[in-house]
N, C-alpha and C positions, 0 to 999 in steps of 0.2 A: 474260451476265456471264462473266468469265474468272477464273482463280485469281489470288489477290492476289500482287503482286510481293514478292520478298524484302525490298526496301527498305521497303515499307509494313508488311509482316508483322513485321519486327523492331521496329517502334515499339510493339507490344503486348507486355505481359509476362505470358504464360500460365504462366510458372514460379512465379508467386506462389501458384498452387494447390498447389505442392509445399512451400511454406514451412512450417517446423515450427510457426510461430506461428499458422498457419491451421488452426483446429480446427472451423470450420463451426457447430458446435452450441452453442458458448459464447456467451451473450447479449452479452458485452462485445466480441465480434468483429464486424467490419463485415459479414461474410458472413451473419451471423445475421439481418440485415435482409431477406434473401431469404424467410425464414420469416414475419417479422412485417409487412413492408411490401409485399412483392410477391406472395408465394404466395397470399394470400387472394383477390386479384382473378383471378389466372390459374387457380387451382383452382376457384373459383366459376364462372368462364366455362366451363372444360372440363367440369365436371359438368353444367351446364345444357345444353350442346351435345350431349354424348355420351349422357346418360341421358334428359333431358326432351324434347329435340327430335329426336334420332336414335333414341331408344328402344332403345339398345344395352344388351345384357345382358352384364355382365362375367364371369359364371360360366363358368369353364373357358377364358376368353379370356386371351391373352398380350399384355403391354404391354412396350415397350422405351422407356427414356429414354436418349437420346443426349446425352452430356455430363452425367452425373449428379452429378459433384462429390462432396460429402460425403453425399449421399442425402436432402437436405431435401425435394425434390419427389418423389423416388422413393418415400419412405415414404407420402406422400399418395396416390400412384398405387396402391400396394399396399393401402391402406385403402379404395380404391374397389372392391376385390374382384378385381383382375387378378392373374394370375401374372406377377410383375414382374421384369424384368431391367434393370440399369443398367450402362452402359458409359462409361468415361472413361480418358484417357491418364495420369492422375496416380495413381501407386501410393499416395502419402500420403493423398490424398482417398478413395481406395477403401478403405484400411484404416480410416479414420474411419467411412465409410459402413457397412462390414460390422460394426464393433463396435457402432455405435449401433442398427442393425437387430436385432442379437442381444440387446441390452439390452431392446429393446422387444418382443421375441418375434415379429418380422416375418421371414418367409421370403422374402428378396429375393436374387436371384442377381446378384452384382456381378462384372464382368469388365473387363480392361484392353483398350483399343482406341481407335480413332479413328473419327470419322464418315465419313472418306474411304474406309475399308476395313472395313466392318462384318463381323465374323467369323461370319455367320449365313447359312443357306440362303435361297434365294428364298422369299417368301411365308411367313415364319416368325412374323410378329406380326400381331395384330388391330388394335393401336393403337400409334403411335409418338409420343412427346413429345420436343420439342427446344426448350428454353427457356433464355434467356441464353447461347446457344451459337453461333448462326449468325453473329453479328457477331465471333466469335473465330476462325473456321476459315480455313485457308489456301486451301482449294479449295471454295467454296460450291456450284458446280454438281455436283461429285462427291458432296458430302454429300447433296444433294437426290436425286441419282440412286440413291445407296445406300439412302436411306430408302425410296424408292419400290420398290426391288428387294426389300427384306425385308418389306414390307407385303403382306398378302393382298389380293386383290380386294375392294373395298368396305371395306378397312381405313381407319382414321381417322388423320390426321396433325394433331396439335395443336402449335402453335409460338408463340413470340414473339421479337421482336428489336427493334432500334432503327432508326428512320428517319434518313436522311442529309439533314438540313435545317439551315437556319441556326439554328432554335430548338434543335435537339438539340446543335448545336455549343456554343451558349451555356450551355444547362442541363446536359446530360449530360457534356460535356467540361470547360468552364470552371468552372461553379459546383460541380458534384458531384465533380470530380477535381482541378482545377488551382488555383483561386483559394482561397488558404489561409484566407481569412476564413470560408468556408462549406464547403470540401471535406470530404467524409466517405468518399470512395472512394480507393483507391490511384491515384497519378497516371498509371500506364500500364495501367490495367485495360482501357480501350477506346481505340481510335483512330478518329477521325471518318470517315476515308476507308474504313473497313471496315463502316460502317453501311450498311443496305440499304433502298433505296426500295421501297415496297409494289409498285409496278408491275414492278420488277426481280424481286422474289420471285414474284409472280404468274406472270410469264412462265416462270420456271424450273419452277414447279409444273406448268403446262400442258405444257411441253416434256417432262416426265418422267411422263406418264401419270396426272396428278391431275385430278380434277374440283374446281376451286377453288370454295369456298363463300363465304367472307367474311373480311374483316379487321375488327378492333375496336380502337379506340384506348384509351389510358388517360391519366389525368391525376392530379396530386396531389389529395388530399382536402381541401386547404386552398388559399387564395390564394397567389400567388407571394410577396408580402411576408411572409405568415405562414410560408411554407415557409422563407424566408431567415432569419427570426427563430428558427425551430426549429433550423436548421443552425448558426446562430451560437451558440446555447446549447450545442451539443455541442462546437464548437471551443473555446469558453471554459471548458469543463469543468463547466458548470452541469448539463448532461445527459450521460448515457452513451448508448451505442447502444440500451440498453433503453428509456429514455424517448423517444428519437427514434423507435424502432419502434412505440411505443405511440401516438404522436401523428401520425406522418407515414406515410401509406399511399397506394398507387395505387388508383384506382377506374376502372370502365369509363367510356368517353367516346367521343364522335365525333371527338375530336381525335387525329390520328395523327402529330403533329409530332415526338413523342419515341418512346416505346415503344408498339408495337402487337402485338396477338395475332391469331391466325387459325386457320382450319380448312380442310382439304382432304380429299378422299376418293379413294382409289386406284380408278381405273377398271378394269373388266374389259377384257381385250385386244380383245374384239370390239365394244366400245363406242367411238364416235367422240368 
């Protein structure tokens, strides 16, 4: 894969993360759905893989979240016992993240920066998380290269992103963003051409010194007709984002047509 062209990259509105109306932690805000609808599946998956299957001990270990936004996932990582750092290009989001961590008594280091140029020494972290981010970056190969660089040998990379399929175009772009009857996301939050096929991401991981472990799909916890009825309740004002988040969640699945998660481990240099 190559870096995204300027023509395609301009279709996505990453500036929305600097919008003053974007407060991340307020239940009436769309981004709060990350906490209620998406984080439960990704955090549950990460905990099972890291602690139950890899038997990883977080004591004294350092974790980085690339693209931390307002800190919704970063706080979950800190609560796993890691010494946690979050990095993001948005000053506004970082301010929100710092203030919320302080209110919760969490010691999280938040810094400004991008995935293409992580300001850390080689082999600085034991675990790196990158969720809801890979489909937003201009230079995906460089981001994967940088994540590999800052991971220690045997370090864990946990990620999720959106697959580039006809299904994801209809669901993630048309229904969730564009068709006003159901849309609950900003219209330029994602652009379909920046979505990433699993085989593309796997190749990048292998090319950057990772031992690829697995992908895991997700799907709505309800049928498509019921999901549409839930989304319609919100657009009609019957439900707020609070009620939507209480009823609409993603769960683990074999279906990788839309959002999928995964795991890779940084190889030692002497390992093939």
